[in-house]
N, C-alpha and C positions, 0 to 999 in steps of 0.2 A: 526099776527108778529110785534115783539118789535120796537120801540125808533129807538135802536141799528145799527136794519134789515134798515131801514129803511134809516136812518143818513149813516150808510155806503151803500150802494147801491147812493143816491146824490151824493156823493163822489166819485165813480166808474164812473158814467153816468158823472157825471163833470168833468174829469180827460178825460175822452177817445176823450166825444164830443171838449171840449176844445184842447187838440193835433191834433185830425182831423182839426178842423178848421184852427187852428195856422198853421199850414202844406200847407193847401189848400194856404191859402194866401200868403205865405212865395213862393209860384209856380206860382202864378198869377203874383208875381214882385215888393207886398207890402211890405212898408221899414217894421222893427220887430216890433215897436213899433205900427205903425198902426195893423198889423196882431197879434199883445198879446192882444191890446183891445180889435178889432171886435171881436176874440177869443172868450175871458172872455164874455163878454153880453152877444150871441150867444150862451155861454154851458149854462150861469147861466138860459135865458130863455128857451131853450130844456131841463133842467134840472126839474126847477119849472115845467111846462106842463107835461115831464113825470111824475115825483114823484106824484103832482096832479091828474092824471088822474090814475094813479094806486091806488093810496087810493080811489079816487070811487068805481073804480070797485072791489077791493077789499072789502070795506064796502057793494057791492052788491051778493058778495059771486064770484065772478068771479074772473075766475083765468087766467095768463098767461101762458100756456106753452113755449113758448118763454124767456120769463123771469124766468120759474124754481123757481115760487114761490108757484106754487099750493101744498096743503097739499096733502101725499102720504095717499090713502084709503087703503090701504091695511096694514096701520099703525094702523088706527085707529078703524077698526074691528077686 
């Protein structure tokens, strides 16, 4: 998997987590600036952990069915 794949995956995860956390913080009644800073910080942390664990498991040859990044064995044979 190329660097482009990992960058796009990180951007996608970061964006989705940031939107979700921002919406939750707004629903909890926090002001917009506080909600945004909270969402961005924790999105960065969550994305870093997600990508690091995916890279680790990918380097060990383990694939994630949920992430759908498993190479298709039928194409390889």
